[in-house]
Structures are given as structure tokens and as C-alpha cells.
C-alpha positions as CSV (number, residue, x, y, z in Angstrom):
1,M,35.0,155.0,118.3
2,S,34.4,156.1,114.8
3,Y,32.1,154.4,112.3
4,R,32.5,154.2,108.5
5,R,29.5,154.7,106.3
6,F,28.5,151.6,104.3
7,D,29.3,152.1,100.6
8,L,26.8,150.1,98.5
9,A,28.6,150.8,95.2
10,A,31.9,149.4,96.5
11,A,30.1,146.3,98.0
12,L,28.5,145.6,94.6
13,K,31.9,145.6,92.8
14,I,33.0,142.3,94.3
15,Q,35.2,140.3,91.9
16,V,33.9,136.9,91.2
17,A,36.3,134.1,90.6
18,P,35.7,131.8,87.6
19,L,33.4,128.9,88.5
20,A,35.5,126.1,86.9
21,T,38.9,125.6,85.3
22,V,40.0,123.0,82.9
23,A,41.8,120.1,84.6
24,T,45.2,118.9,83.5
25,V,46.1,115.3,83.0
26,A,47.9,113.8,86.0
27,T,51.2,112.1,85.5
28,V,52.5,109.2,87.5
29,S,56.2,108.9,88.0
30,R,57.8,105.6,86.9
31,A,58.9,104.7,90.5
32,A,55.3,105.1,91.8
33,H,53.9,103.2,88.9
34,E,56.1,100.2,89.4
35,S,55.8,100.1,93.2
36,V,54.6,96.6,94.3
37,A,53.6,98.1,97.7
38,T,51.2,100.5,96.0
39,V,49.5,97.8,94.0
40,A,49.4,95.5,97.1
41,T,47.9,98.3,99.2
42,V,45.1,99.0,96.7
43,A,44.4,95.3,96.1
44,A,44.0,94.8,99.9
45,L,41.3,97.4,100.3
46,P,37.9,95.8,101.2
47,T,35.1,96.2,98.8
48,D,32.5,95.9,101.5
49,P,33.6,97.4,104.8
50,F,31.0,95.5,106.9
51,E,32.1,92.2,105.4
52,A,35.7,93.0,106.0
53,A,35.1,94.1,109.6
54,G,32.6,91.4,110.5
55,R,29.5,92.0,112.6
56,H,29.7,95.1,114.8
57,D,26.6,95.2,116.9
58,T,28.3,94.6,120.3
59,V,29.4,97.3,122.7
60,S,33.1,97.8,123.3
61,F,34.0,98.8,126.8
62,A,37.5,99.7,125.7
63,P,38.0,103.5,125.8
64,Q,37.7,105.3,122.5
65,A,38.9,108.8,121.9
66,A,36.5,111.1,120.0
67,P,38.1,112.2,116.6
68,G,39.6,115.6,116.9
69,S,39.2,115.6,120.7
70,E,42.0,116.6,122.9
71,Q,40.5,114.5,125.7
72,S,41.9,111.0,125.6
73,P,39.8,108.4,127.5
74,E,43.0,106.4,128.2
75,V,43.9,109.4,130.5
76,W,40.5,109.5,132.1
77,G,41.1,107.4,135.2
78,A,39.1,107.4,138.4
79,E,40.7,110.7,139.5
80,D,39.8,112.4,136.2
81,W,36.1,111.2,136.4
82,Q,35.9,112.4,140.0
83,A,37.4,115.8,139.1
84,Y,34.9,116.1,136.2
85,F,32.0,115.1,138.5
86,D,33.1,117.6,141.2
87,E,33.6,120.4,138.7
88,R,30.2,119.9,137.2
89,A,28.5,119.7,140.6
90,A,30.3,122.8,141.8
91,V,29.2,124.8,138.7
92,R,25.6,123.7,139.1
93,E,25.7,124.4,142.8
94,Q,27.3,127.8,142.6
95,D,26.2,129.2,139.3
96,G,22.9,127.4,139.2
97,R,22.2,128.0,142.8
98,L,21.0,124.4,143.3
99,A,21.1,122.4,146.4
100,R,24.2,120.1,146.7
101,A,22.2,116.9,146.3
102,E,20.5,118.1,143.1
103,A,23.8,119.5,141.7
104,E,25.4,116.1,142.2
105,R,22.5,114.3,140.7
106,L,22.8,116.5,137.5
107,A,26.6,116.2,137.6
108,F,26.3,112.4,137.5
109,K,24.0,112.7,134.5
110,D,26.6,115.0,132.8
111,A,29.3,112.3,133.5
112,I,27.0,109.7,131.9
113,K,26.7,111.8,128.8
114,Q,30.5,112.3,128.7
115,W,31.1,108.6,129.1
116,L,28.7,107.9,126.2
117,V,30.6,110.4,124.0
118,L,33.9,108.8,124.8
119,N,32.7,105.2,124.6
120,R,30.7,105.0,121.4
121,V,29.5,101.7,119.9
122,S,30.9,100.3,116.6
123,P,28.7,100.5,113.5
124,S,26.5,97.6,112.7
125,D,25.3,96.1,109.4
126,P,21.6,96.4,108.6
127,R,21.8,93.0,106.9
128,Y,22.3,91.4,110.3
129,G,19.2,93.1,111.7
130,C,18.6,95.2,114.8
131,A,21.6,95.8,117.0
132,W,19.3,95.4,120.0
133,C,17.0,92.5,119.3
134,D,18.7,90.9,116.3
135,A,15.4,90.7,114.3
136,T,15.4,91.6,110.7
137,E,13.5,94.5,109.1
138,Q,9.8,94.0,108.6
139,P,7.1,96.1,107.0
140,F,5.7,97.2,110.3
141,N,9.1,97.4,112.1
142,V,11.7,99.1,109.9
143,L,15.4,99.4,110.8
144,M,16.5,103.0,111.6
145,P,20.1,104.3,111.6
146,V,21.6,105.8,114.7
147,L,24.7,107.8,114.0
148,T,28.0,106.6,115.6
149,R,31.6,107.1,114.8
150,G,32.4,105.4,111.5
151,G,28.9,104.8,110.4
152,H,25.5,103.8,111.9
153,V,24.0,101.5,114.4
154,W,20.9,100.0,112.9
155,M,17.9,99.2,115.1
156,H,14.2,99.1,115.1
157,D,12.5,102.4,116.0
158,Q,10.7,100.4,118.8
159,C,14.0,99.2,120.2
160,R,15.7,102.5,120.3
161,S,14.6,103.6,123.7
162,A,15.5,100.3,125.3
163,W,18.9,100.4,123.7
164,H,19.5,103.9,124.9
165,A,18.4,103.0,128.4
166,S,20.8,100.0,128.3
167,R,23.7,102.3,127.2
168,R,23.0,104.8,130.0
169,S,22.9,101.9,132.5
170,Q,26.3,100.7,131.2
171,A,27.7,104.2,131.6
172,A,26.3,104.5,135.1
173,T,27.7,101.1,136.1
174,A,31.2,102.0,134.7
175,L,31.2,105.4,136.5
176,L,30.2,103.7,139.8
177,R,33.0,101.2,139.4
178,L,35.4,104.1,138.9
179,G,34.4,105.5,142.3
180,L,31.8,108.2,141.6
181,P,29.2,108.4,144.3
182,N,25.8,106.7,143.8
183,V,23.7,109.9,143.8
184,L,21.0,108.4,141.7
185,G,20.2,105.7,144.3
186,K,18.6,102.6,142.7
187,H,17.2,104.6,139.8
188,L,18.8,104.1,136.5
189,P,19.2,107.2,134.3
190,A,15.9,107.6,132.5
191,D,16.5,110.6,130.3
192,P,19.2,111.2,127.7
């Protein structure tokens, strides 16, 4: 393999594009200007997305695909979850050299995380208070945003851990209903 010597002089002769150009005035064709559908579409857009959508602090159990994801949760049936669980357990057992029971325990936690990614909650409106306890913001208990697809779920900092534990419990229950083995026993998933 041959190497080329770095040429500092050539590297400093980089051409820089102009920072800005003058914009031209846009023209609208007569057909688009007179289109009733265009005017109706623009008029129908909500001014406040939370008001138009209503209160969204409940959890939807309907499967939701992650944007840009090739994995469609509609396709993730019981067999798919079992295959995911088996694959994660096998990787941890073989590559991680873990005992089968420990590998399955960690694979179940992986499945919980995957379920949470595919089944995100809808955004909530901070005007309605905490998504967990429904209380409004107070000086000693402020609402904090938790990022979700399409916005934020608003909750008190003190409610966050209970909300996350509830979500993990929902995921574990859904996965058990789909036929994954109960490798956690009576213990609910405690860590994220």
C-alpha cells in the first residue's frame, strides 16, 4: 500500500461558496391561486395542535411503528417476539458466556425495551397537568417534558420513576400475553 504525503498548501486553497444569495420572488400559477381545495386545506389547519387533538395523556396499546423504522409492529406477532427473545438470549449466552437463565432474563429486558420503542405514548399537554398524577405544576413540583414521538409527555419530576415503572410493567404484561416465558418471576422490571 502506498501513502500520499499531505499537502498543506493544497488543503488551504479550498474554495468557499458564497454565504448567501439574493432570493427571487415566488410566483403562484393562476390554477393554484384559485384552487378552493388549497384554501380549504390551509383554513382547516389547527392553530393549537393540543386543542385540535384533545388530551393525550393516556397510553395506547395499539402498535405504532417508529418513524423511519423498517420494523412494523403490526408484523410483530407472538412468533416474532419469541424469535426476538430467543435470538437475544442466544447472543447473550454464546457471545456473553452467560448462563441460560441469566441470558433469558436479560433477553426479556431487551424485549421490554423494544416493546417500549414500538409502543410509545402520545404527547400530552402541560396545561392539563402531569400525565401520571394529573396535578398541575406547582413551585415545588414543576412539570418536566419527556420526549416521545410527536412531542413530549409532561410530568412531575417526582412522578417520572413511577410512570416509567408502570410503562415497563405494561410492556412485561403485554409480552407475557404474547407467550414469552416469565423469566423474571414475580419481579417487575425495575431498571430501564
